[in-house]
RONU-72698 format. One record per atom (N, C-alpha, C, CB): x, y, z. Coordinates in steps of 0.2 Angstrom, whole numbers, plus 5000, padded with zeros to 4 digits. Each point is the difference from the previous one (the first is absolute). Glycine has a CB too. Layout:
XYZ;...
//
This chain:
546553475480;500250064996;500049984992;500950055011;499049954984;500049954993;500750034998;498649984996;501750004998;500449994998;500350044994;499549925005;500050154997;500350074993;500150025008;499150054985;500749945019;499950075007;500949985004;498249985005;502049944995;500449975002;500650044996;499449905003;500550104990;500550014995;500050115001;499749854989;499950165012;500150055002;500550045007;498949974992;500749985013;500350025007;501049994999;498749935007;501150004987;500950005001;500450054996;499949885001;499850134992;500450054996;499850095004;499849914988;499750095019;500450055003;500449995002;499550045002;500649925005;500549965003;500750035000;499349914996;500650064994;500850004998;500350084998;499849864996;499950175002;499950054998;500150075007;499149924990;500650065013;499950035006;500549985008;498750014994;501649935006;500249975005;500750055001;499449874997;501150164999;500650044999;500050045004;500149984991;499050095006;500350055003;499650005009;500250064985;499249915015;499949985005;500549995005;499349964994;501149985006;500649995004;500250055001;500349904997;500350154999;500150075001;499350045005;500849994986;498850025013;499850045003;499849975006;499850064990;500349885012;500049975008;500650005002;499249934999;501550084998;500650005003;500150085001;500449874994;499350175003;500350085000;499350025009;500450034980;499049935018;499950025007;500249975007;499350044993;500849905005;500249965009;500949995001;498849915000;501550094992;500750015003;500449944998;499650065010;500249864988;500249955003;499749964994;499950035014;500749954983;499849934994;499449974999;500949975002;499349975005;499549975001;499649995005;500549994994;499350075009;499450035001;499450034997;500850015006;499950024988;499150004994;500149944996;499750154997;500649785003;499949974996;499249955003;501550034994;498550015014;499349965003;499650044998;500349955011;499850084987;499450105000;499949974993;500650155008;499549854989;499950014995;499549914997;501350115000;499049855001;499749935002;499649985002;500649985001;499450045004;499150045007;499450054995;501050045014;499350004984;499650054994;499849974996;500550085000;499949884996;499549954994;499649945004;501050014988;499249965017;499849945000;499250055002;501249905004;498650145000;499550015001;499550054994;500549965012;500250054983;499550034995;499849934995;500550155000;499649814998;499849954996;499649985003;500849984995;498850025014;499349975001;499550064998;500349915010;499850164988;499750034998;500050034996;499849975007;500850004987;499950024991;499450014998;500749924998;498750055002;499450024997;499850055003;499849904997;500150145009;499750055002;500450065000;499449935005;501450074991;500350085001;500050014993;500850005011;499150054990;499750074995;501050014997;498450095010;501949954995;500650004994;500549985007;499850124988;500549805009;500449985002;500550025002;499649974995;500650074999;501050045003;499950055005;500750014988;498750025012;499950055006;500049955010;499050094989;500449885006;499949975007;500649935002;498450034998;502049955000;500549984999;500650045006;499549974985;500650075011;500450075005;500050015005;499850064994;499549965007;499750015006;500049935005;499350094993;500849885005;500049925005;500749995001;499049924994;501450095001;501049995001;500050045006;500650004987;499450075011;500350045004;499549985007;500550114990;499149895014;499849975005;500349955003;499250034995;500749915000;500549945005;500850015001;499249914995;500850145001;500950035004;500050035003;500550004994;499150055006;499850015008;500049965007;499450054993;500349905005;499849945004;500549985000;499049985000;501349994998;500749955001;500350035002;500149934994;500150135007;500450035003;499950015009;500050054988;499549975010;499450015009;499949915004;498950134993;501449825002;499849935003;500550005004;499349944992;500550035015;500849975004;500449964996;499549995012;501450034989;500449954998;499749955000;500850045003;499249935003;499849935001;499649964996;500250045011;499150014987;499849964998;500049994992;499650025012;500850034985;500249984994;500649934997;499650135003;500249874993;500649914995;500650035002;499449954987;500950025013;500650034999;500549974995;499950035013;500550014984;500249984993;500649975000;499550094995;500549824999;500449975000;500850045000;499049934997;501050114996;500750015000;500150074998;500449884997;499950175007;500050054999;500650024996;499350005009;501249944988;500550014998;500050004991;500349965012;498850024988;499949984992;500150094998;498949875001;501550144994;500050074999;499350024993;501850005006;498250064992;499250014997;500850024996;498550045007;500749944985;500150014994;500750074998;498649944999;502250054999;500450064998;499650014995;501249985002;498950124996;499950054996;500550044999;498949995004;501250044992;500450054999;499850055001;500649964994;499950085010;499750035003;500950075004;498649875003;501350194996;500550025001;500150045010;500150004983;500450025017;500049995010;499850045002;500849975004;499250094991;499750085002;499149985001;501250094991;498549875004;499350015001;500049935006;499550054985;500749905018;499849955007;500350065002;500049855000;500450205002;500050065006;499550025002;500850034998;498949994996;499650055003;499349944998;500950154998;498949815001;499449965001;500149965008;499849994985;500850015016;500049985008;499950065003;500749915000;499550164999;500050065006;499350014998;501350075002;498249914992;499150045002;499849955002;499750074991;500449845008;500049955006;499950035008;500749944990;499750065011;500350025007;499450055000;501649995000;498550064998;499550055002;499349994999;500750074997;498949864998;499450015001;500249965006;499250034989;501349915016;499949965006;499850055005;500849904997;499350185000;499750045009;499550044998;501150015006;498749954990;499250015000;499449945003;500450094990;499249945014;499449975003;499649964991;499750135014;500349804991;499749964993;499650034996;500049905005;499350124996;499350064997;500350034996;499450025009;501250044995;500650064995;500049944993;501150065011;499549934991;500449954996;499649984995;500649955009;498750004994;499549964993;499650064995;499749905008;500350164997;499950064992;500450034999;499150025000;501449995000;500650024996;500149964997;500550055005;499349894995;500249924994;499650034997;500249875006;499150114995;499549994994;499850094998;499349865005;500750184997;500250044995;500550044995;499549975007;501250034994;500550014997;500449944997;499950085007;500049854996;500449934994;499449994999;501149945004;498250064995;499449944998;499850074997;499749885010;500250174990;499950054996;499150035002;501049934991;498850055014;499249995003;500050105000;499949855010;499550154988;499850075004;499850025009;499649984987;500250055016;499950005006;499349955002;500750125000;498949904994;499449955001;500149955000;499450054995;500949905001;500249934996;500449995007;500150014985;500450025020;500149985005;499749985006;500750044996;498950035004;499549985005;499749955000;499850095001;500049894995;499549934996;500449955003;499450034988;501149975009;500549945004;500349985006;500250024992;499750045011;500150005008;499450005005;500950054997;498749944997;499450025004;499850065007;500149894995;500150175002;500250045008;499850074994;501349915011;498850144992;499350074998;500650044995;499050035014;500849984981;500750074996;500350025004;499450054991;500349985013;500050055004;501049965003;498150055005;501949914998;500449955001;500550004998;499449955002;500450024991;500550014993;500550075001;498949964991;500850055009;500250104999;500650015005;498650054997;500949955009;500550005007;500849965000;498850005006;501149934993;500549965000;500750024993;498949895005;500750144988;500350014996;500750045001;499049974994;500350115009;500450035004;500749995003;499150015001;500749985004;500549975006;500549934999;498850035007;501049954989;500549944997;500550044993;498949885002;501050154997;500350064994;500450025004;499250044991;500550025014;500650045006;500549934998;499150085013;500649914994;500549925005;500649974995;498749955006;500950044985;500749984997;500350064999;499849904996;499950145002;500550074998;500550025006;498950054994;501049955013;500650035006;500349925001;499350125008;500649814988;500649955000;500149994996;499949965005;500250064990;500349984993;500450075000;498949924992;501050155011;500250084999;499650044992;501549955008;498950094993;499750034994;500150024998;499650005001;500949974996;499949974989;499949955000;500550044995;499049925009;499549935000;499650034991;499749955018;500250004977;499550034994;499449965003;500850014988;498650035016;499549965004;499450034994;500550005015;498850004984;499650044999;499850055004;499849934995;500050115000;499850075006;499650015002;500550054997;498849935001;499449995003;499349974994;500650105009;499149884994;499349984993;499550054999;499949885004;500150164996;499650064999;499950045007;499449934992;500250155004;499950055004;499749965008;499750094988;500049885010;499549975006;500549975006;499049954990;501450015009;500449985003;500650045003;499649924995;500750145003;500450045003;499450045004;501150004992;498350025007;499750055004;499849945007;499650124989;500549815010;499949965004;500650005004;499249944994;501250085004;500749995003;500050065006;500749944988;499450135009;500150035004;499350025005;501050034990;498549965009;499749995005;500049945006;499650064991;500849905006;499949955006;501050015001;498549894996;501750145003;500749995002;500250015008;500350044987;
//
């Protein structure tokens, strides 16, 4: 890799590392596993940097897949962190927002990994159905199915007052009524 490509890669990592880490955390639910997933994905991206047309999309896809793989890896094959006592960086936050985040996170934990990944990509990252299907390497119908079922489960867990998206389009709503 020449110096310009190296500089481009470094600036990409500087700009995207934080959002990729959040994406990995929302996908797997563990900060250490999220870090591992991001580092694994960025290491693979480095070797393919010259051949990648859309590095942001490619990195997102790799991070989600790596996060899912980290969760599926047997616990005895994972590295054991040395310090659980190291606190995260403190940020100002009201108690209500923290409670709501914990409630939503607990609800997401009840979803299967792929369904959770679909909802995170669709609603946190703002990807389209097609982009989500590409990121997860699955058909668009699977993304629609996971979206509908995942939102239904979240509404059941969080209650009727949950502020969740109603539906993506008429197509998703038709799919939901046909396959409910």
